[in-house]
Backbone atoms as SQL, in Angstrom:
CREATE TABLE atoms (id INTEGER PRIMARY KEY, chain TEXT, resi INTEGER, resn TEXT, atom TEXT, x REAL, y REAL, z REAL);
INSERT INTO atoms VALUES
  (1, 'A', 1, 'MET', 'N', 88.505, -63.360, 71.124),
  (2, 'A', 1, 'MET', 'CA', 87.474, -62.617, 71.802),
  (3, 'A', 1, 'MET', 'C', 87.664, -62.797, 73.293),
  (4, 'A', 2, 'GLY', 'N', 87.261, -61.793, 74.038),
  (5, 'A', 2, 'GLY', 'CA', 87.377, -61.837, 75.488),
  (6, 'A', 2, 'GLY', 'C', 86.131, -61.262, 76.127),
  (7, 'A', 3, 'ILE', 'N', 85.981, -61.539, 77.425),
  (8, 'A', 3, 'ILE', 'CA', 84.842, -60.997, 78.154),
  (9, 'A', 3, 'ILE', 'C', 85.319, -60.270, 79.399),
  (10, 'A', 4, 'GLY', 'N', 84.512, -59.328, 79.820),
  (11, 'A', 4, 'GLY', 'CA', 84.735, -58.627, 81.070),
  (12, 'A', 4, 'GLY', 'C', 83.421, -58.546, 81.814),
  (13, 'A', 5, 'VAL', 'N', 83.473, -58.837, 83.108),
  (14, 'A', 5, 'VAL', 'CA', 82.280, -58.812, 83.953),
  (15, 'A', 5, 'VAL', 'C', 82.648, -58.088, 85.243),
  (16, 'A', 6, 'VAL', 'N', 81.765, -57.213, 85.690),
  (17, 'A', 6, 'VAL', 'CA', 81.920, -56.563, 86.985),
  (18, 'A', 6, 'VAL', 'C', 80.691, -56.903, 87.812),
  (19, 'A', 7, 'LEU', 'N', 80.926, -57.535, 88.973),
  (20, 'A', 7, 'LEU', 'CA', 79.850, -57.872, 89.898),
  (21, 'A', 7, 'LEU', 'C', 79.957, -56.934, 91.092),
  (22, 'A', 8, 'ILE', 'N', 78.835, -56.333, 91.472),
  (23, 'A', 8, 'ILE', 'CA', 78.822, -55.402, 92.596),
  (24, 'A', 8, 'ILE', 'C', 77.676, -55.755, 93.528),
  (25, 'A', 9, 'SER', 'N', 77.990, -55.843, 94.813),
  (26, 'A', 9, 'SER', 'CA', 76.980, -56.054, 95.852),
  (27, 'A', 9, 'SER', 'C', 77.371, -55.187, 97.031),
  (28, 'A', 10, 'GLY', 'N', 76.705, -54.064, 97.162),
  (29, 'A', 10, 'GLY', 'CA', 77.066, -53.129, 98.222),
  (30, 'A', 10, 'GLY', 'C', 78.500, -52.670, 98.037),
  (31, 'A', 11, 'GLU', 'N', 79.325, -52.909, 99.036),
  (32, 'A', 11, 'GLU', 'CA', 80.735, -52.534, 98.976),
  (33, 'A', 11, 'GLU', 'C', 81.614, -53.615, 98.336),
  (34, 'A', 12, 'LEU', 'N', 81.048, -54.793, 98.097),
  (35, 'A', 12, 'LEU', 'CA', 81.810, -55.894, 97.520),
  (36, 'A', 12, 'LEU', 'C', 81.856, -55.769, 96.004),
  (37, 'A', 13, 'ARG', 'N', 82.987, -56.134, 95.453),
  (38, 'A', 13, 'ARG', 'CA', 83.177, -56.033, 94.012),
  (39, 'A', 13, 'ARG', 'C', 84.038, -57.209, 93.553),
  (40, 'A', 14, 'LYS', 'N', 83.662, -57.811, 92.434),
  (41, 'A', 14, 'LYS', 'CA', 84.450, -58.878, 91.820),
  (42, 'A', 14, 'LYS', 'C', 84.499, -58.604, 90.331),
  (43, 'A', 15, 'GLU', 'N', 85.673, -58.815, 89.738),
  (44, 'A', 15, 'GLU', 'CA', 85.832, -58.634, 88.304),
  (45, 'A', 15, 'GLU', 'C', 86.270, -59.950, 87.669),
  (46, 'A', 16, 'ILE', 'N', 85.746, -60.198, 86.479),
  (47, 'A', 16, 'ILE', 'CA', 86.085, -61.401, 85.717),
  (48, 'A', 16, 'ILE', 'C', 86.590, -60.954, 84.350),
  (49, 'A', 17, 'SER', 'N', 87.728, -61.487, 83.965),
  (50, 'A', 17, 'SER', 'CA', 88.325, -61.203, 82.663),
  (51, 'A', 17, 'SER', 'C', 88.762, -62.542, 82.097),
  (52, 'A', 18, 'GLU', 'N', 88.215, -62.913, 80.926),
  (53, 'A', 18, 'GLU', 'CA', 88.471, -64.250, 80.395),
  (54, 'A', 18, 'GLU', 'C', 88.639, -64.203, 78.878),
  (55, 'A', 19, 'TYR', 'N', 89.667, -64.872, 78.412),
  (56, 'A', 19, 'TYR', 'CA', 89.904, -65.019, 76.981),
  (57, 'A', 19, 'TYR', 'C', 89.090, -66.206, 76.486),
  (58, 'A', 20, 'LEU', 'N', 88.351, -66.031, 75.389),
  (59, 'A', 20, 'LEU', 'CA', 87.489, -67.086, 74.861),
  (60, 'A', 20, 'LEU', 'C', 87.974, -67.679, 73.545),
  (61, 'A', 21, 'GLY', 'N', 88.947, -67.071, 72.929),
  (62, 'A', 21, 'GLY', 'CA', 89.406, -67.563, 71.642),
  (63, 'A', 21, 'GLY', 'C', 88.706, -66.839, 70.510),
  (64, 'A', 22, 'THR', 'N', 88.474, -67.544, 69.405),
  (65, 'A', 22, 'THR', 'CA', 87.856, -66.943, 68.233),
  (66, 'A', 22, 'THR', 'C', 86.349, -67.122, 68.281),
  (67, 'A', 23, 'GLY', 'N', 85.628, -66.072, 67.926),
  (68, 'A', 23, 'GLY', 'CA', 84.169, -66.138, 67.902),
  (69, 'A', 23, 'GLY', 'C', 83.582, -64.773, 67.630),
  (70, 'A', 24, 'THR', 'N', 82.299, -64.655, 67.837),
  (71, 'A', 24, 'THR', 'CA', 81.595, -63.415, 67.534),
  (72, 'A', 24, 'THR', 'C', 81.377, -62.569, 68.781),
  (73, 'A', 25, 'ASN', 'N', 81.083, -61.306, 68.554),
  (74, 'A', 25, 'ASN', 'CA', 80.781, -60.428, 69.681),
  (75, 'A', 25, 'ASN', 'C', 79.515, -60.901, 70.395),
  (76, 'A', 26, 'ASN', 'N', 78.559, -61.475, 69.663),
  (77, 'A', 26, 'ASN', 'CA', 77.335, -61.953, 70.306),
  (78, 'A', 26, 'ASN', 'C', 77.620, -63.105, 71.267),
  (79, 'A', 27, 'VAL', 'N', 78.488, -64.010, 70.872),
  (80, 'A', 27, 'VAL', 'CA', 78.877, -65.107, 71.761),
  (81, 'A', 27, 'VAL', 'C', 79.572, -64.545, 72.995),
  (82, 'A', 28, 'ALA', 'N', 80.432, -63.555, 72.808),
  (83, 'A', 28, 'ALA', 'CA', 81.125, -62.950, 73.949),
  (84, 'A', 28, 'ALA', 'C', 80.130, -62.281, 74.899),
  (85, 'A', 29, 'GLU', 'N', 79.180, -61.545, 74.352),
  (86, 'A', 29, 'GLU', 'CA', 78.181, -60.871, 75.202),
  (87, 'A', 29, 'GLU', 'C', 77.376, -61.884, 76.005),
  (88, 'A', 30, 'LEU', 'N', 76.929, -62.934, 75.359),
  (89, 'A', 30, 'LEU', 'CA', 76.159, -63.967, 76.055),
  (90, 'A', 30, 'LEU', 'C', 77.004, -64.685, 77.101),
  (91, 'A', 31, 'THR', 'N', 78.235, -65.014, 76.744),
  (92, 'A', 31, 'THR', 'CA', 79.112, -65.724, 77.675),
  (93, 'A', 31, 'THR', 'C', 79.424, -64.866, 78.897),
  (94, 'A', 32, 'ALA', 'N', 79.577, -63.572, 78.707),
  (95, 'A', 32, 'ALA', 'CA', 79.819, -62.677, 79.839),
  (96, 'A', 32, 'ALA', 'C', 78.654, -62.738, 80.821),
  (97, 'A', 33, 'ILE', 'N', 77.439, -62.721, 80.306),
  (98, 'A', 33, 'ILE', 'CA', 76.265, -62.815, 81.185),
  (99, 'A', 33, 'ILE', 'C', 76.260, -64.167, 81.894),
  (100, 'A', 34, 'GLN', 'N', 76.564, -65.219, 81.157),
  (101, 'A', 34, 'GLN', 'CA', 76.615, -66.545, 81.761),
  (102, 'A', 34, 'GLN', 'C', 77.635, -66.597, 82.899),
  (103, 'A', 35, 'ARG', 'N', 78.844, -66.107, 82.650),
  (104, 'A', 35, 'ARG', 'CA', 79.892, -66.155, 83.679),
  (105, 'A', 35, 'ARG', 'C', 79.501, -65.323, 84.912),
  (106, 'A', 36, 'GLY', 'N', 78.886, -64.177, 84.663),
  (107, 'A', 36, 'GLY', 'CA', 78.449, -63.348, 85.784),
  (108, 'A', 36, 'GLY', 'C', 77.420, -64.059, 86.642),
  (109, 'A', 37, 'LEU', 'N', 76.428, -64.657, 86.012),
  (110, 'A', 37, 'LEU', 'CA', 75.394, -65.370, 86.774),
  (111, 'A', 37, 'LEU', 'C', 75.971, -66.584, 87.482),
  (112, 'A', 38, 'GLU', 'N', 76.877, -67.295, 86.845),
  (113, 'A', 38, 'GLU', 'CA', 77.494, -68.467, 87.471),
  (114, 'A', 38, 'GLU', 'C', 78.298, -68.085, 88.712),
  (115, 'A', 39, 'ALA', 'N', 78.813, -66.880, 88.755),
  (116, 'A', 39, 'ALA', 'CA', 79.635, -66.437, 89.880),
  (117, 'A', 39, 'ALA', 'C', 78.813, -66.052, 91.102),
  (118, 'A', 40, 'LEU', 'N', 77.516, -65.897, 90.931),
  (119, 'A', 40, 'LEU', 'CA', 76.675, -65.473, 92.052),
  (120, 'A', 40, 'LEU', 'C', 76.311, -66.646, 92.939),
  (121, 'A', 41, 'LYS', 'N', 76.549, -66.483, 94.238),
  (122, 'A', 41, 'LYS', 'CA', 76.230, -67.539, 95.190),
  (123, 'A', 41, 'LYS', 'C', 74.792, -67.419, 95.689),
  (124, 'A', 42, 'VAL', 'N', 74.324, -66.203, 95.890),
  (125, 'A', 42, 'VAL', 'CA', 72.964, -65.960, 96.366),
  (126, 'A', 42, 'VAL', 'C', 72.094, -65.676, 95.152),
  (127, 'A', 43, 'ARG', 'N', 71.042, -66.449, 95.014),
  (128, 'A', 43, 'ARG', 'CA', 70.231, -66.339, 93.803),
  (129, 'A', 43, 'ARG', 'C', 68.807, -65.865, 94.049),
  (130, 'A', 44, 'ASP', 'N', 68.429, -65.692, 95.297),
  (131, 'A', 44, 'ASP', 'CA', 67.034, -65.358, 95.586),
  (132, 'A', 44, 'ASP', 'C', 66.799, -63.881, 95.880),
  (133, 'A', 45, 'ARG', 'N', 67.767, -63.059, 95.648),
  (134, 'A', 45, 'ARG', 'CA', 67.576, -61.618, 95.839),
  (135, 'A', 45, 'ARG', 'C', 67.518, -60.935, 94.474),
  (136, 'A', 46, 'PRO', 'N', 67.147, -59.667, 94.445),
  (137, 'A', 46, 'PRO', 'CA', 67.096, -58.980, 93.146),
  (138, 'A', 46, 'PRO', 'C', 68.478, -58.914, 92.490),
  (139, 'A', 47, 'ILE', 'N', 68.530, -59.315, 91.235),
  (140, 'A', 47, 'ILE', 'CA', 69.752, -59.273, 90.441),
  (141, 'A', 47, 'ILE', 'C', 69.442, -58.474, 89.182),
  (142, 'A', 48, 'VAL', 'N', 70.275, -57.490, 88.887),
  (143, 'A', 48, 'VAL', 'CA', 70.115, -56.707, 87.661),
  (144, 'A', 48, 'VAL', 'C', 71.366, -56.917, 86.816),
  (145, 'A', 49, 'VAL', 'N', 71.162, -57.371, 85.592),
  (146, 'A', 49, 'VAL', 'CA', 72.248, -57.531, 84.629),
  (147, 'A', 49, 'VAL', 'C', 72.212, -56.311, 83.717),
  (148, 'A', 50, 'TYR', 'N', 73.291, -55.556, 83.720),
  (149, 'A', 50, 'TYR', 'CA', 73.432, -54.404, 82.831),
  (150, 'A', 50, 'TYR', 'C', 74.264, -54.847, 81.639),
  (151, 'A', 51, 'SER', 'N', 73.788, -54.579, 80.449),
  (152, 'A', 51, 'SER', 'CA', 74.512, -54.978, 79.241),
  (153, 'A', 51, 'SER', 'C', 74.281, -53.952, 78.144),
  (154, 'A', 52, 'ASP', 'N', 75.285, -53.783, 77.295),
  (155, 'A', 52, 'ASP', 'CA', 75.114, -52.908, 76.135),
  (156, 'A', 52, 'ASP', 'C', 74.692, -53.707, 74.905),
  (157, 'A', 53, 'SER', 'N', 74.348, -54.976, 75.095),
  (158, 'A', 53, 'SER', 'CA', 73.970, -55.848, 73.988),
  (159, 'A', 53, 'SER', 'C', 72.454, -56.013, 73.905),
  (160, 'A', 54, 'ALA', 'N', 71.853, -55.324, 72.948),
  (161, 'A', 54, 'ALA', 'CA', 70.408, -55.493, 72.719),
  (162, 'A', 54, 'ALA', 'C', 70.113, -56.943, 72.323),
  (163, 'A', 55, 'TYR', 'N', 71.042, -57.556, 71.605),
  (164, 'A', 55, 'TYR', 'CA', 70.898, -58.954, 71.190),
  (165, 'A', 55, 'TYR', 'C', 70.742, -59.864, 72.403),
  (166, 'A', 56, 'ALA', 'N', 71.671, -59.783, 73.342),
  (167, 'A', 56, 'ALA', 'CA', 71.623, -60.647, 74.518),
  (168, 'A', 56, 'ALA', 'C', 70.381, -60.369, 75.360),
  (169, 'A', 57, 'ILE', 'N', 70.067, -59.111, 75.574),
  (170, 'A', 57, 'ILE', 'CA', 68.896, -58.763, 76.376),
  (171, 'A', 57, 'ILE', 'C', 67.620, -59.252, 75.689),
  (172, 'A', 58, 'GLY', 'N', 67.534, -59.090, 74.375),
  (173, 'A', 58, 'GLY', 'CA', 66.359, -59.555, 73.652),
  (174, 'A', 58, 'GLY', 'C', 66.168, -61.056, 73.769),
  (175, 'A', 59, 'LEU', 'N', 67.255, -61.803, 73.629),
  (176, 'A', 59, 'LEU', 'CA', 67.176, -63.263, 73.719),
  (177, 'A', 59, 'LEU', 'C', 66.837, -63.739, 75.121),
  (178, 'A', 60, 'LEU', 'N', 67.360, -63.065, 76.133),
  (179, 'A', 60, 'LEU', 'CA', 67.233, -63.562, 77.497),
  (180, 'A', 60, 'LEU', 'C', 66.066, -62.973, 78.279),
  (181, 'A', 61, 'SER', 'N', 65.495, -61.876, 77.807),
  (182, 'A', 61, 'SER', 'CA', 64.410, -61.286, 78.597),
  (183, 'A', 61, 'SER', 'C', 63.206, -60.817, 77.791),
  (184, 'A', 62, 'LYS', 'N', 63.309, -60.821, 76.469),
  (185, 'A', 62, 'LYS', 'CA', 62.202, -60.305, 75.662),
  (186, 'A', 62, 'LYS', 'C', 61.583, -61.361, 74.762),
  (187, 'A', 63, 'GLY', 'N', 61.996, -62.611, 74.942),
  (188, 'A', 63, 'GLY', 'CA', 61.396, -63.696, 74.181),
  (189, 'A', 63, 'GLY', 'C', 61.838, -63.818, 72.734),
  (190, 'A', 64, 'TRP', 'N', 62.950, -63.155, 72.364),
  (191, 'A', 64, 'TRP', 'CA', 63.442, -63.281, 70.995),
  (192, 'A', 64, 'TRP', 'C', 63.825, -64.738, 70.729),
  (193, 'A', 65, 'LYS', 'N', 63.605, -65.191, 69.523),
  (194, 'A', 65, 'LYS', 'CA', 63.974, -66.542, 69.131),
  (195, 'A', 65, 'LYS', 'C', 65.426, -66.547, 68.653),
  (196, 'A', 66, 'ALA', 'N', 66.188, -67.479, 69.179),
  (197, 'A', 66, 'ALA', 'CA', 67.596, -67.596, 68.787),
  (198, 'A', 66, 'ALA', 'C', 67.689, -68.302, 67.443),
  (199, 'A', 67, 'LYS', 'N', 68.332, -67.644, 66.490),
  (200, 'A', 67, 'LYS', 'CA', 68.577, -68.255, 65.184),
  (201, 'A', 67, 'LYS', 'C', 70.001, -68.781, 65.096),
  (202, 'A', 68, 'ALA', 'N', 70.852, -68.293, 65.956),
  (203, 'A', 68, 'ALA', 'CA', 72.241, -68.744, 66.067),
  (204, 'A', 68, 'ALA', 'C', 72.550, -68.907, 67.548),
  (205, 'A', 69, 'ASN', 'N', 73.618, -69.576, 67.842),
  (206, 'A', 69, 'ASN', 'CA', 74.058, -69.746, 69.238),
  (207, 'A', 69, 'ASN', 'C', 72.979, -70.407, 70.095),
  (208, 'A', 70, 'THR', 'N', 72.193, -71.288, 69.500),
  (209, 'A', 70, 'THR', 'CA', 71.019, -71.833, 70.183),
  (210, 'A', 70, 'THR', 'C', 71.369, -72.635, 71.438),
  (211, 'A', 71, 'GLU', 'N', 72.443, -73.398, 71.398),
  (212, 'A', 71, 'GLU', 'CA', 72.825, -74.184, 72.577),
  (213, 'A', 71, 'GLU', 'C', 73.268, -73.274, 73.708),
  (214, 'A', 72, 'LEU', 'N', 74.051, -72.263, 73.392),
  (215, 'A', 72, 'LEU', 'CA', 74.503, -71.309, 74.403),
  (216, 'A', 72, 'LEU', 'C', 73.309, -70.571, 74.999),
  (217, 'A', 73, 'VAL', 'N', 72.407, -70.112, 74.156),
  (218, 'A', 73, 'VAL', 'CA', 71.222, -69.399, 74.644),
  (219, 'A', 73, 'VAL', 'C', 70.384, -70.309, 75.539),
  (220, 'A', 74, 'ALA', 'N', 70.208, -71.562, 75.155),
  (221, 'A', 74, 'ALA', 'CA', 69.432, -72.506, 75.966),
  (222, 'A', 74, 'ALA', 'C', 70.070, -72.703, 77.341),
  (223, 'A', 75, 'ARG', 'N', 71.399, -72.821, 77.381),
  (224, 'A', 75, 'ARG', 'CA', 72.097, -72.982, 78.671),
  (225, 'A', 75, 'ARG', 'C', 71.891, -71.760, 79.558),
  (226, 'A', 76, 'ILE', 'N', 71.994, -70.580, 78.965),
  (227, 'A', 76, 'ILE', 'CA', 71.857, -69.358, 79.766),
  (228, 'A', 76, 'ILE', 'C', 70.417, -69.172, 80.217),
  (229, 'A', 77, 'ARG', 'N', 69.457, -69.484, 79.368),
  (230, 'A', 77, 'ARG', 'CA', 68.051, -69.393, 79.777),
  (231, 'A', 77, 'ARG', 'C', 67.776, -70.339, 80.953),
  (232, 'A', 78, 'ALA', 'N', 68.339, -71.548, 80.914),
  (233, 'A', 78, 'ALA', 'CA', 68.164, -72.492, 82.024),
  (234, 'A', 78, 'ALA', 'C', 68.799, -71.925, 83.293),
  (235, 'A', 79, 'LEU', 'N', 69.954, -71.303, 83.159),
  (236, 'A', 79, 'LEU', 'CA', 70.616, -70.671, 84.299),
  (237, 'A', 79, 'LEU', 'C', 69.767, -69.525, 84.844),
  (238, 'A', 80, 'CYS', 'N', 69.225, -68.709, 83.956),
  (239, 'A', 80, 'CYS', 'CA', 68.384, -67.576, 84.370),
  (240, 'A', 80, 'CYS', 'C', 67.177, -68.029, 85.181),
  (241, 'A', 81, 'ALA', 'N', 66.674, -69.219, 84.879),
  (242, 'A', 81, 'ALA', 'CA', 65.505, -69.738, 85.591),
  (243, 'A', 81, 'ALA', 'C', 65.778, -69.944, 87.079),
  (244, 'A', 82, 'ASN', 'N', 67.052, -69.991, 87.465),
  (245, 'A', 82, 'ASN', 'CA', 67.425, -70.150, 88.874),
  (246, 'A', 82, 'ASN', 'C', 67.424, -68.832, 89.646),
  (247, 'A', 83, 'PHE', 'N', 67.123, -67.744, 88.968),
  (248, 'A', 83, 'PHE', 'CA', 67.135, -66.415, 89.571),
  (249, 'A', 83, 'PHE', 'C', 65.726, -65.827, 89.494),
  (250, 'A', 84, 'PRO', 'N', 64.914, -66.020, 90.540),
  (251, 'A', 84, 'PRO', 'CA', 63.520, -65.582, 90.461),
  (252, 'A', 84, 'PRO', 'C', 63.328, -64.066, 90.375),
  (253, 'A', 85, 'ARG', 'N', 64.348, -63.303, 90.728),
  (254, 'A', 85, 'ARG', 'CA', 64.231, -61.845, 90.732),
  (255, 'A', 85, 'ARG', 'C', 65.271, -61.211, 89.816),
  (256, 'A', 86, 'LEU', 'N', 65.471, -61.833, 88.663),
  (257, 'A', 86, 'LEU', 'CA', 66.462, -61.389, 87.687),
  (258, 'A', 86, 'LEU', 'C', 65.823, -60.426, 86.695),
  (259, 'A', 87, 'SER', 'N', 66.533, -59.332, 86.426),
  (260, 'A', 87, 'SER', 'CA', 66.086, -58.400, 85.387),
  (261, 'A', 87, 'SER', 'C', 67.302, -57.947, 84.581),
  (262, 'A', 88, 'PHE', 'N', 67.014, -57.402, 83.410),
  (263, 'A', 88, 'PHE', 'CA', 68.052, -56.939, 82.503),
  (264, 'A', 88, 'PHE', 'C', 67.832, -55.467, 82.209),
  (265, 'A', 89, 'GLN', 'N', 68.930, -54.724, 82.130),
  (266, 'A', 89, 'GLN', 'CA', 68.872, -53.291, 81.857),
  (267, 'A', 89, 'GLN', 'C', 69.857, -52.974, 80.742),
  (268, 'A', 90, 'LYS', 'N', 69.366, -52.367, 79.680),
  (269, 'A', 90, 'LYS', 'CA', 70.221, -51.961, 78.560),
  (270, 'A', 90, 'LYS', 'C', 70.951, -50.676, 78.921),
  (271, 'A', 91, 'VAL', 'N', 72.251, -50.658, 78.678),
  (272, 'A', 91, 'VAL', 'CA', 73.049, -49.440, 78.829),
  (273, 'A', 91, 'VAL', 'C', 73.695, -49.141, 77.477),
  (274, 'A', 92, 'SER', 'N', 74.024, -47.900, 77.266),
  (275, 'A', 92, 'SER', 'CA', 74.679, -47.511, 76.016),
  (276, 'A', 92, 'SER', 'C', 76.139, -47.940, 76.035),
  (277, 'A', 93, 'GLY', 'N', 76.569, -48.548, 74.959),
  (278, 'A', 93, 'GLY', 'CA', 77.971, -48.941, 74.837),
  (279, 'A', 93, 'GLY', 'C', 78.850, -47.778, 74.441),
  (280, 'A', 94, 'HIS', 'N', 80.057, -47.766, 74.953),
  (281, 'A', 94, 'HIS', 'CA', 81.060, -46.749, 74.606),
  (282, 'A', 94, 'HIS', 'C', 80.520, -45.333, 74.805),
  (283, 'A', 95, 'ALA', 'N', 79.769, -45.174, 75.890),
  (284, 'A', 95, 'ALA', 'CA', 79.146, -43.872, 76.165),
  (285, 'A', 95, 'ALA', 'C', 79.568, -43.326, 77.524),
  (286, 'A', 96, 'GLY', 'N', 80.641, -43.871, 78.077),
  (287, 'A', 96, 'GLY', 'CA', 81.139, -43.357, 79.341),
  (288, 'A', 96, 'GLY', 'C', 80.475, -43.927, 80.579),
  (289, 'A', 97, 'VAL', 'N', 79.673, -45.003, 80.444),
  (290, 'A', 97, 'VAL', 'CA', 79.086, -45.662, 81.617),
  (291, 'A', 97, 'VAL', 'C', 80.236, -46.395, 82.313),
  (292, 'A', 98, 'PRO', 'N', 80.613, -45.962, 83.522),
  (293, 'A', 98, 'PRO', 'CA', 81.859, -46.446, 84.134),
  (294, 'A', 98, 'PRO', 'C', 82.010, -47.965, 84.188),
  (295, 'A', 99, 'GLU', 'N', 81.041, -48.673, 84.696),
  (296, 'A', 99, 'GLU', 'CA', 81.196, -50.123, 84.827),
  (297, 'A', 99, 'GLU', 'C', 81.174, -50.814, 83.467),
  (298, 'A', 100, 'ASN', 'N', 80.425, -50.285, 82.514),
  (299, 'A', 100, 'ASN', 'CA', 80.433, -50.847, 81.165),
  (300, 'A', 100, 'ASN', 'C', 81.787, -50.623, 80.494),
  (301, 'A', 101, 'GLU', 'N', 82.350, -49.461, 80.707),
  (302, 'A', 101, 'GLU', 'CA', 83.698, -49.187, 80.176),
  (303, 'A', 101, 'GLU', 'C', 84.716, -50.127, 80.813),
  (304, 'A', 102, 'ARG', 'N', 84.555, -50.411, 82.114),
  (305, 'A', 102, 'ARG', 'CA', 85.462, -51.329, 82.802),
  (306, 'A', 102, 'ARG', 'C', 85.335, -52.735, 82.222),
  (307, 'A', 103, 'CYS', 'N', 84.117, -53.169, 81.919),
  (308, 'A', 103, 'CYS', 'CA', 83.924, -54.485, 81.301),
  (309, 'A', 103, 'CYS', 'C', 84.641, -54.558, 79.960),
  (310, 'A', 104, 'ASP', 'N', 84.534, -53.498, 79.180),
  (311, 'A', 104, 'ASP', 'CA', 85.238, -53.464, 77.886),
  (312, 'A', 104, 'ASP', 'C', 86.747, -53.556, 78.083),
  (313, 'A', 105, 'GLU', 'N', 87.246, -52.863, 79.102),
  (314, 'A', 105, 'GLU', 'CA', 88.681, -52.896, 79.392),
  (315, 'A', 105, 'GLU', 'C', 89.114, -54.307, 79.809),
  (316, 'A', 106, 'LEU', 'N', 88.326, -54.948, 80.659),
  (317, 'A', 106, 'LEU', 'CA', 88.644, -56.309, 81.092),
  (318, 'A', 106, 'LEU', 'C', 88.640, -57.273, 79.907),
  (319, 'A', 107, 'ALA', 'N', 87.712, -57.087, 78.977),
  (320, 'A', 107, 'ALA', 'CA', 87.657, -57.936, 77.787),
  (321, 'A', 107, 'ALA', 'C', 88.890, -57.718, 76.912),
  (322, 'A', 108, 'ARG', 'N', 89.276, -56.464, 76.735),
  (323, 'A', 108, 'ARG', 'CA', 90.483, -56.167, 75.937),
  (324, 'A', 108, 'ARG', 'C', 91.718, -56.782, 76.590),
  (325, 'A', 109, 'GLN', 'N', 91.817, -56.676, 77.914),
  (326, 'A', 109, 'GLN', 'CA', 92.957, -57.258, 78.623),
  (327, 'A', 109, 'GLN', 'C', 93.004, -58.770, 78.437),
  (328, 'A', 110, 'ALA', 'N', 91.839, -59.413, 78.460),
  (329, 'A', 110, 'ALA', 'CA', 91.777, -60.868, 78.284),
  (330, 'A', 110, 'ALA', 'C', 92.292, -61.253, 76.900),
  (331, 'A', 111, 'VAL', 'N', 91.909, -60.492, 75.885),
  (332, 'A', 111, 'VAL', 'CA', 92.372, -60.764, 74.530),
  (333, 'A', 111, 'VAL', 'C', 93.885, -60.590, 74.438),
  (334, 'A', 112, 'GLU', 'N', 94.418, -59.543, 75.048),
  (335, 'A', 112, 'GLU', 'CA', 95.869, -59.315, 75.022),
  (336, 'A', 112, 'GLU', 'C', 96.604, -60.460, 75.712),
  (337, 'A', 113, 'ARG', 'N', 96.079, -60.943, 76.828),
  (338, 'A', 113, 'ARG', 'CA', 96.703, -62.065, 77.535),
  (339, 'A', 113, 'ARG', 'C', 96.625, -63.346, 76.717),
  (340, 'A', 114, 'GLY', 'N', 95.534, -63.501, 75.956),
  (341, 'A', 114, 'GLY', 'CA', 95.306, -64.723, 75.208),
  (342, 'A', 114, 'GLY', 'C', 96.111, -64.845, 73.929),
  (343, 'A', 115, 'ARG', 'N', 96.640, -63.737, 73.466),
  (344, 'A', 115, 'ARG', 'CA', 97.402, -63.755, 72.203),
  (345, 'A', 115, 'ARG', 'C', 98.754, -64.373, 72.389);
């Protein structure tokens, strides 16, 4: 499994592509959010996380109870607490959303590199 993250701030852009090994798509979605938040140096301004994962958004912003991946979810929730103006926005997966498509491409590239 691999992850892809695109960070955008005005004209600045950073991309993250990382091979994670074997696991589930839910772990990859959560880890991508974690890596994106960890990469941010400024934490007190508005941050919007766009994700096509209803699972990740539900766990991190809608109070869903984690039945699996509990340690990972707990770590990310603790990280989220450092961002007072953090919000999550659901986007449709595989629907032509440019940055979401780029994240998928970065994840695929990470898997190819990891093999």
